[in-house]
N, C-alpha and C positions, 0 to 999 in steps of 0.2 A: 864806421867806429865812432862812437860816442864817448865824450870826455867830460868831466867836471872837476872844479877847482874846490878844494876842502882847506878849511882852515880851523884852527882853535886858539883864540885870544889868550886864554889862560896858560896854555902850555908853549905858546908862540910856535906854533906847527903849521906847516903848509904841505899840501899834497895834491897831485893830480892823478885822478883815477880815470880808467877807461873801461869800456866795455863794448862788446859786438852788438848787444841790444839794449835798450832802455831799461830793461827789467834787470838784466845783469848788472848795469852801470849803478841803478838805485841800490841793488843788493850789496855791492862793494862799498858804495857811499855808507849805507847804515852801518855796515860792520866795522868800517873805519871810525865813524863817530862814536859808535859805541866803546871802541877800544879806548880812544882818546877820552871819553867821558869817565870811564873807569879809572884810568890813570889820574885825572884831575880830580875825582872824588877822593882818591886814595891820598893825594897830595893834601887836600883840605883837611882830611881826618888826622893826618900825621901832625900837621900844625896845631890842630886843637887839642891833640893829647899832650903836646909839649907845653901849651898854655895851662893845661890842667895839672901837669907835673909841678909847675912852678907855683901854682895856687896851692897845691898840696903841702909844699914847704911852709906856706904862711899858716895854713890850717894847723900844722903840727904846733907851732908857737901858740896858737889860741888854745889848743887843748892844754898845753902846760898852764896857761894863764887861768884855765877854768878850774883846774885842780886846786890851784892857789886860791881862787875865790872860794871854793867849797870849803877849803880849811879855814879862812878867815871868817866865813859865816858861822861855822860850828863854834869857833872860838868865842864869836860875839854872842851866840847864844848861851854859851857857858857863863860869860860874863853878866849877861842880863839876869840870869837865874841868880847868880851869886848877889848881885845888888838887890833883887827882890828879897831873897832870903835874908839879908842883913837888916832890911826894913822890918821883916816880919819878926826876927828874933829880938829886935829892940822893942817892939810893940806888944809882942804875945798876941798877935792877931791870928784869926783863922786862917790857915794857909793852904791853898789848892796844890798840894805837893805834886800831884800827878798832872796837873795842868802846866806845871812849870817844866816838865820834862820835854826835851826836843822829840818829836815823833814825825818830823818830816820825812816823807819817803825820798829815797836817792833819786834825783830828778834827771840826771844825765842818762839818754837812752843808750841801750847796749848797741855796739857796733853790728853791723849787719853783714853776713858772709857774703862776698859777691857770687853771683851766679855763673855757671860754666858759660864760657862765650860761645858765640855763633860764628861761623866762618863763612866768608863769600863764595859764591859759586865759582867753580873753576871755569877758565876761559872756554868757549866753545870752538873746538878745533875745525867743525864744519864750515866756518866762515872762511877757510882757505879754499879757493877753487882748485880743481885738479890741474896738476902740472901739465903745462903745454907739451904736447907730442909733435915734434917736427914733422912725423910721417901723418899727422892727421890731414884729412882731404881739405880742410879750411885753410891749411897753409900751404898747399900746392897751387901753383899757377895754373890757370885754366886758358889753355891755347886754343886759338882757332885756325882757321884755314890760313889766314894771311901770316900768322906768327912764323909759319914754317919757311917762309921767304924773306921776312923782314926781320933782320937780327935785333935791331933796336927795340922794337915791339915786344919781342920775346924776352930780351933782357929786362925791360921794363917790368913786365909781369912777374919775371922771377925775383926782382927786386921788391916789389910789392908784397909778395907772399912772404919773403924773408923778413920784411919790416913788420907785417902782422904778427909772424911767430915772435920776434923779438920784443914787441910791445906787450904782447900776452905773457911772455916770459918774464918781462920786467916787472909787470903787475903781480904776478904770482910771487915772486920774490919779495915784492914790498909787502903783500898779505902775509907771507911767511915771517918776515920780519916783524911785523905789527903783532902778529899773534905771539911770537916768542918774547917780545918786550911785555905783552900783557900777562904771559905766564910768570915772568920775573916779577912784574909788579904785585900779581896774585900772591906768589910765594912769599914775598917780602911782607905783604899785608897780613898774611896768615901767621908769620913769625912775630910780627909787631903785636898782634891780637893776643898770641900766646904769652909774650912777654909782659904785656899789660896785665894779663890775668895772674900771672906768677907775682908781679909787683903789687897787685891789689890784693892777693892772698897773703903776702908778706906783710903788707900794712895792716891788713885785718887783724892778722895774729898780734902784731905789736900794739895796736889800738886796744885789742881785747885784753891784753894783760895791763896796759895802763888803766882801762876802765874798771878791772877787777881790783887793782890797786887803790885807785881812787875810792871805789865804793867801799872796800874794807876799811880804809881810813875813815871815811865818813861814819860808818857804823860804829867803829871803835870809838870815835869822838863822842858819838851820842851815848854809847855805853858808859864812857867816862863820866859825861855829864849827868846821867841817871843815877851813877854810884854816888856822885858827889850830893845830889839832891837827897838820896836816902841817908846819907851820912849827917846831913844838916838837919833832916828831919828828926833823927834819933837824938841829935844833940838839942834840939828844940824841945823835944817832948821830955828829956831828962831835966830840963830847967824848970 
């Protein structure tokens, strides 16, 4: 019987795996490491999403500030045009009326709708070995001629066979437990991805409404500024 000690520093886990052959031992070790690595990766991703949610709250405040900045810029453009018009009216100079109109494009990019998420692959159940059968020949004692006459020899072989079976059964139960744990982790991960997508869609809809409102306000302020220039132009020509 071969054995190997495995550990994962991030998860603080330790386990001993055994196998009747080196190949079987390595297969079990790879399966265990794969399960631990997947659990660790999901934990890291969960912490990353938490950090992004916290930064998202700060981003919302920045968007509100941007809307206020755009409004102030439009108000400054109107004030600058009024000052130029006042100078022109006093001096009867040639005025570039169209050039004074604020024709800046709306600079804030439109929110992008999130792409549908992709989900992780389900855990592979084939990593679980077959359940040990106590009737299997490998778990039966192999008696020789002397075992018929020496009770201690016979008892020792019976105990060895029983120990082999119990070791295999323990390993099988460990593999089943690890697999079940990975299934729970996988299902939780899928649920987290779905929830994040729903949250992103909700944020997208909210941001889109805010973007439309700010853009509409921006264009309305430009229109007001254009109308004001046209009014001053008529007043200028009438004098």
